[in-house]
C-alpha positions in Angstrom: 5.7 -21.7 -2.1 3.5 -18.6 -2.6 1.9 -17.0 0.4 -1.2 -14.9 0.0 0.7 -12.4 2.2 4.2 -12.8 3.7 3.7 -10.0 6.1 2.9 -6.6 4.8 2.7 -3.6 7.0 1.6 -0.3 5.7 3.6 2.0 7.8 2.6 5.4 6.4 0.3 7.0 4.0 0.9 10.4 2.7 -1.1 12.6 0.4 0.8 15.0 -1.8 -1.2 18.2 -1.8 0.0 21.8 -2.3 -1.3 23.1 0.9 -3.2 21.9 4.0 -6.9 21.9 3.6 -9.5 21.6 6.3 -10.6 18.0 6.8 -14.2 19.2 6.8 -13.7 20.3 3.1 -11.3 17.6 1.9 -11.3 13.9 2.2 -8.3 11.9 0.8 -8.7 8.9 -1.4 -9.0 5.5 0.4 -9.0 1.9 -0.7 -12.5 0.4 -0.6 -12.6 -1.9 2.5 -9.7 0.0 4.1 -5.9 -0.6 4.2 -6.3 -4.2 5.3 -8.3 -5.1 2.2 -5.5 -3.5 0.1 -2.8 -5.3 2.1 -4.5 -8.7 1.5 -4.2 -8.2 -2.3 -0.4 -8.2 -2.2 1.3 -11.6 -2.5 5.0 -12.2 -2.7 7.0 -15.3 -3.3 8.8 -16.1 -0.1 11.8 -17.5 -2.0 12.5 -14.1 -3.6 12.4 -12.1 -0.4 15.1 -13.2 2.1 13.9 -14.1 5.6 14.0 -11.2 8.1 14.3 -8.8 5.2 12.4 -5.5 5.4 11.7 -4.0 2.0 10.3 -0.5 1.7 8.4 0.6 -1.4 7.2 4.1 -1.9 4.8 4.5 -4.8 3.0 7.6 -6.1 -0.1 7.3 -8.2 -3.2 9.2 -9.3 -6.6 8.3 -8.0 -9.2 9.6 -10.4 -12.6 11.1 -9.5 -14.0 7.7 -10.7 -11.9 5.8 -8.2 -9.3 4.4 -10.5 -5.6 4.2 -9.6 -3.3 5.0 -12.5 -0.1 6.7 -13.5 2.2 4.9 -11.1 5.7 6.2 -10.2 8.1 4.3 -7.9 9.8 6.7 -5.6 11.7 4.1 -3.7 12.1 0.7 -5.2 12.0 -2.6 -3.3 13.1 -4.4 -6.4 11.3 -5.0 -9.7 9.3 -8.0 -8.5 8.1 -6.4 -5.3 7.4 -3.1 -7.0 5.2 -4.9 -9.5 3.3 -6.8 -6.8 2.5 -3.5 -5.0 1.5 -1.7 -8.2 -0.8 -4.5 -9.3 -2.4 -4.7 -5.9 -3.1 -0.9 -5.9 -4.3 -1.0 -9.6 -6.7 -3.9 -9.1 -8.2 -2.5 -6.0 -11.3 -0.2 -6.0 -10.7 3.3 -4.5 -13.0 5.8 -2.9 -11.8 9.0 -4.7 -10.7 12.2 -2.9 -13.4 14.8 -2.5 -13.4 18.5 -2.0 -16.6 20.1 -0.7 -18.4 16.9 -1.4 -17.3 16.6 -5.1 -15.0 13.8 -6.2 -11.5 15.0 -7.4 -8.5 13.6 -9.1 -5.5 13.6 -6.8 -1.9 12.4 -6.8 -1.3 10.2 -3.8 1.7 8.5 -2.3 1.9 5.4 -0.1 4.8 3.8 1.7 4.8 0.0 2.2 7.1 -1.9 4.5 7.2 -5.6 3.4 8.7 -8.1 5.9 9.4 -11.8 5.4 9.7 -13.1 8.9 11.5 -16.4 9.8 9.3 -19.4 10.7 10.7 -19.0 14.3 9.6 -15.4 14.6 6.1 -16.3 13.3 5.9 -19.0 15.9 7.1 -16.7 18.6 4.5 -14.1 17.5 1.7 -16.7 17.5 2.6 -17.6 21.1 3.0 -14.0 22.3 6.8 -14.3 22.9 7.7 -11.3 20.8 
């Protein structure tokens, strides 16, 4: 059985930049449609990820001035299969590039994903507001 999404929670997004820059001058890259749109691109086979497992993947990549994600590096692996799913979702997604003083810029960016495969019971409890 393949879910379009088991349960993916993006718990943190960090940008690696040498020094703090005023938010008036600098805008970080962002997935077109927001994080939810990126989240919906990730699909994992529920038979590969054990129930109640929490898998964290930290991936660093470059977002070009043209809005293309490339040059991926896994900083913390969730396993080969999950890493590939995350990279493919980021790579296939359109990005708004970072900008500095209104001009698009290339930037190295890091994202942390927490992927959870809940039990059917916890899904039912969540649906009924028990959790």
